[in-house]
C-alpha positions in Angstrom: -0.1 0.3 -0.2 1.3 3.8 -1.1 1.5 6.2 1.5 0.8 10.0 0.1 4.6 10.5 1.0 5.8 7.2 -0.7 3.6 7.9 -4.0 5.2 11.8 -3.9 8.6 10.7 -3.9 8.0 7.4 -6.5 6.4 10.9 -8.9 9.5 12.9 -8.3 11.6 10.0 -8.6 10.2 9.1 -12.2 10.1 12.9 -12.7 13.4 13.4 -12.1 15.0 10.0 -14.6 12.7 11.6 -17.2 14.1 14.9 -16.8 17.4 13.5 -17.4 16.5 11.6 -20.3 14.9 14.2 -22.2 18.1 16.3 -21.4 20.4 14.1 -23.7 20.7 15.3 -27.1 19.2 13.1 -29.7 22.7 13.6 -31.7 24.6 11.7 -28.5 22.4 8.6 -29.0 24.6 6.3 -30.7 25.0 2.6 -30.7 27.1 1.5 -27.7 31.1 1.4 -28.7 30.6 3.8 -31.3 31.6 7.5 -31.0 30.2 9.9 -33.2 32.2 11.5 -36.3 33.2 14.7 -35.9 31.1 17.5 -38.4 31.2 21.1 -38.2 27.7 23.1 -37.5 26.2 24.1 -40.7 27.8 20.6 -42.5 26.4 17.4 -43.9 29.2 15.1 -43.3 29.5 11.5 -45.0 32.3 8.7 -44.3 33.3 6.0 -46.5 32.6 3.3 -43.6 30.5 2.4 -41.4 30.9 3.9 -37.5 32.4 7.2 -39.1 35.7 5.3 -40.3 37.8 6.8 -43.4 38.3 10.5 -44.2 34.9 12.5 -44.2 33.8 14.7 -47.0 32.5 17.5 -45.7 29.5 20.0 -47.5 28.0 23.3 -46.5 25.2 24.9 -48.1 27.3 27.7 -49.4 28.9 25.5 -51.8 25.8 23.1 -52.4 22.5 24.2 -54.6 19.4 23.8 -52.5 17.2 20.9 -53.7 19.9 19.6 -56.4 21.2 16.2 -56.9 25.1 16.3 -55.9 26.7 13.1 -56.8 29.5 12.2 -54.5 33.2 11.8 -56.1 33.0 9.1 -59.2 34.3 5.7 -57.3 33.2 6.8 -53.9 30.3 6.2 -51.6 29.2 6.8 -47.9 28.0 4.2 -45.1 27.8 6.8 -42.5 27.0 10.3 -42.3 26.3 13.6 -40.2 23.7 16.0 -40.9 24.3 19.0 -39.2 22.9 21.5 -42.1 19.9 22.7 -40.2 18.2 21.3 -43.2 16.5 17.7 -44.0 19.0 15.7 -46.3 17.9 13.0 -48.6 20.8 10.3 -49.7 20.3 8.4 -52.8 21.9 4.8 -53.4 22.0 6.0 -57.0 24.2 8.7 -58.3 21.5 10.3 -60.2 19.4 10.8 -57.2 16.7 8.2 -58.8 14.2 7.1 -56.5 14.1 3.9 -58.3 16.7 2.8 -55.8 17.1 3.1 -52.0 16.6 6.5 -50.6 16.4 8.0 -47.2 15.7 11.7 -45.6 17.4 12.5 -42.4 16.3 15.5 -40.2 18.8 18.4 -40.2 18.5 19.3 -36.4 21.8 16.9 -35.8 21.5 13.7 -37.0 24.3 11.3 -37.0 23.7 7.6 -38.9 26.7 5.5 -38.1 25.5 3.0 -40.7 23.4 3.7 -43.4 21.0 0.9 -45.3 22.7 0.9 -48.5 26.1 2.7 -50.5 25.4 6.5 -50.6 26.2 7.9 -54.0 24.4 11.1 -54.1 22.4 13.6 -51.7 19.9 16.8 -51.9 19.6 19.2 -49.1 15.9 20.4 -48.7 14.7 24.2 -48.2 12.9 22.5 -45.1 
């Protein structure tokens, strides 16, 4: 049987735990054993290997046309990414941004993906 004091303490403890969970930024959530890849504010960073391994390619809005297909350099692809552009980014399996292959959109508020579901060969940054 709960007393008023016991119930109040339980509710308070649950509130503290919930507040702690909500305080963790979404970008800090990575699978166990994975270190988030370094990616500066305003950048889309793409790594050639899963778990942010290899040399990252970084793209900024100042060098990319919004809503245009940007193919990665010939012969390259990415298997991990971080989107810190502040805008949604769609990645494509196809180097031509064809929607007949795999594609996925990542939110722009700080998204880290240590393993993409396919080889990324192109992307589009959207207005919003």
